[in-house]
C-alpha positions as CSV (number, residue, x, y, z in Angstrom):
1,M,13.6,-54.8,17.0
2,S,13.0,-58.1,15.7
3,E,12.0,-58.6,12.2
4,T,10.3,-61.8,11.0
5,V,11.2,-63.1,7.6
6,T,8.7,-64.4,5.5
7,G,8.9,-66.7,2.4
8,G,9.5,-63.6,0.1
9,G,12.6,-62.5,1.8
10,A,11.1,-59.1,2.6
11,P,11.3,-58.2,6.3
12,E,7.8,-58.1,8.1
13,P,7.4,-54.9,10.0
14,S,6.8,-55.1,13.7
15,A,3.9,-53.6,15.5
16,G,6.0,-50.7,16.8
17,D,7.0,-49.7,13.2
18,E,3.3,-49.8,12.0
19,K,2.4,-47.4,14.8
20,R,5.1,-45.0,13.9
21,Q,4.3,-45.2,10.1
22,S,0.5,-44.7,10.8
23,I,1.2,-41.8,13.3
24,A,3.5,-40.2,10.7
25,A,1.1,-40.7,8.0
26,E,-1.7,-39.0,10.1
27,A,0.5,-36.1,11.3
28,K,1.2,-34.8,7.7
29,P,-2.4,-34.5,6.7
30,R,-3.4,-33.0,10.0
31,R,-0.7,-30.2,9.5
32,S,-1.7,-29.6,5.9
33,R,-5.5,-29.6,7.1
34,K,-4.7,-27.0,9.7
35,K,-2.6,-25.0,7.2
36,F,-5.5,-25.1,4.7
37,L,-8.0,-24.2,7.5
38,F,-6.0,-21.4,8.6
39,I,-5.4,-19.9,5.1
40,G,-9.2,-20.6,4.3
41,L,-10.0,-18.5,7.5
42,A,-7.7,-15.7,6.6
43,A,-9.1,-15.4,3.2
44,L,-12.6,-15.5,4.6
45,V,-11.8,-12.7,7.1
46,L,-10.2,-10.6,4.3
47,T,-13.3,-11.1,2.1
48,V,-15.6,-10.2,4.7
49,G,-13.6,-7.2,5.9
50,G,-13.2,-6.0,2.4
51,G,-16.9,-6.3,1.7
52,G,-17.6,-4.5,4.8
53,A,-15.4,-1.6,4.1
54,V,-16.9,-1.4,0.6
55,F,-20.5,-1.5,2.1
56,L,-19.4,1.2,4.6
57,E,-17.9,3.5,1.9
58,K,-21.0,3.1,-0.2
59,G,-23.2,4.0,2.8
60,R,-21.1,7.3,3.3
61,L,-21.3,8.2,-0.4
62,L,-25.2,7.5,-0.3
63,H,-25.4,9.7,2.7
64,S,-23.3,12.6,1.0
65,V,-25.4,12.3,-2.1
66,Q,-28.7,12.5,-0.2
67,S,-27.5,15.4,2.0
68,G,-26.5,17.1,-1.3
69,M,-29.8,16.5,-2.7
70,A,-31.5,17.8,0.4
71,D,-29.3,20.9,0.2
72,R,-30.2,21.6,-3.5
73,A,-34.0,21.0,-2.8
74,S,-33.8,23.4,0.0
75,Q,-32.2,26.0,-2.3
76,M,-34.8,25.5,-4.8
77,L,-37.4,26.2,-2.4
78,H,-35.7,29.1,-0.8
79,P,-33.2,30.6,-3.2
80,P,-30.4,32.9,-1.8
81,I,-31.3,36.3,-0.6
82,I,-29.2,39.4,-1.2
83,L,-29.3,41.4,2.0
84,G,-28.2,45.0,1.6
85,I,-26.2,46.5,4.5
86,P,-26.5,50.3,4.9
87,S,-23.4,52.4,4.8
88,I,-21.2,52.1,7.6
89,V,-18.6,54.8,8.7
90,S,-15.9,53.5,11.0
91,N,-12.4,54.7,12.1
92,L,-9.5,52.4,11.8
93,D,-6.9,51.4,14.3
94,N,-4.0,53.9,13.8
95,G,-1.2,54.1,16.1
96,D,-0.1,57.7,15.5
97,G,-3.3,59.4,16.7
98,R,-4.3,60.6,13.3
99,P,-7.9,59.4,12.6
100,V,-8.4,57.3,9.4
101,Y,-12.0,56.7,8.4
102,V,-13.7,54.0,6.1
103,K,-17.0,54.2,4.6
104,L,-18.4,50.7,3.8
105,T,-21.6,49.6,1.9
106,A,-22.0,45.9,1.3
107,K,-24.5,43.3,0.3
108,V,-24.5,39.7,1.9
109,E,-25.8,36.7,0.0
110,I,-27.5,34.5,2.5
111,S,-29.1,30.9,1.8
112,G,-31.5,29.1,4.0
113,A,-33.8,32.1,4.9
114,R,-37.5,32.2,3.8
115,D,-37.8,35.7,2.7
116,E,-36.0,39.1,3.0
117,A,-38.4,40.2,5.7
118,S,-37.0,37.6,8.2
119,L,-33.5,38.8,7.6
120,Q,-34.3,42.5,8.3
121,N,-33.9,42.1,12.1
122,M,-30.2,40.6,11.5
123,I,-28.9,43.8,9.8
124,P,-27.8,45.2,13.3
125,R,-25.9,42.2,14.0
126,V,-24.1,42.3,10.7
127,Q,-23.4,45.9,11.1
128,D,-21.9,45.1,14.4
129,I,-19.6,42.4,13.0
130,F,-18.4,44.9,10.3
131,Q,-17.8,47.6,12.9
132,T,-15.9,45.4,15.3
133,Y,-13.5,44.1,12.5
134,L,-12.9,47.5,11.0
135,H,-12.0,48.8,14.5
136,E,-9.4,46.1,14.7
137,T,-8.0,46.7,11.2
138,R,-5.1,49.1,10.5
139,P,-4.8,51.3,7.4
140,Q,-1.7,49.1,6.2
141,D,-3.7,45.9,6.5
142,I,-6.1,47.3,3.6
143,R,-3.4,48.2,1.2
144,G,-2.7,46.1,-2.0
145,D,-4.8,42.9,-1.6
146,G,-5.8,43.6,1.8
147,I,-9.4,44.3,0.6
148,Y,-9.5,40.6,-0.5
149,R,-8.3,39.5,3.0
150,L,-10.7,41.9,4.7
151,R,-13.5,40.2,2.5
152,E,-12.6,36.7,3.3
153,A,-12.3,37.5,7.1
154,M,-15.7,39.1,7.0
155,I,-17.3,36.0,5.4
156,R,-15.7,33.8,7.9
157,R,-17.1,36.0,10.9
158,L,-20.5,36.1,9.3
159,R,-20.8,32.5,8.7
160,A,-19.8,31.9,12.3
161,E,-22.2,34.5,13.6
162,L,-25.2,33.5,11.5
163,T,-24.7,29.8,11.9
164,P,-28.1,28.2,11.0
165,L,-28.1,30.3,8.0
166,Q,-25.6,29.9,5.2
167,V,-23.5,33.1,4.2
168,T,-22.5,32.2,0.5
169,N,-21.0,35.5,-0.6
170,L,-20.1,39.1,0.4
171,Y,-20.3,42.0,-2.2
172,L,-18.4,45.2,-1.3
173,V,-20.3,47.9,-3.1
174,E,-18.5,51.0,-1.8
175,F,-15.2,51.1,0.1
176,L,-13.8,54.5,0.7
177,I,-10.8,55.2,2.8
178,Q,-10.1,58.8,4.0
């Protein structure tokens, strides 16, 4: 390394030193530019992703509100119908051979049907659902709050069987055990 001294006494930098300094000066801003670009890109991705998530959530909310409004409009056009089920006499599953009978009269509240006449042909299906469930039930299952469990199980079965229609409630009018 040769340094040339000029009149001021300060050494004059050589051509190799100038290159190193200029490379070092350029390297620092590049690194900070890359870091700035990376941070800016990450912020942009987070902003767009967050905005997309908000947009999707608003879309889901809007869809649920619209479907709820459609359900209410359908209920206003076709109010729930209470379908009376004639009395059913069934024997319960008793393990000791002694017969135990149940007499059941019920009403089923159904939404989505146009009129009661369209539901009249469903009464045998509903009676079959009641009969099948009662044949599987033991007298011990009905004691205590068993009638509530029986009602809930019947509602579940009716909803599954009468799928396009909506079973909203089940009223047990008469329930006798002998």
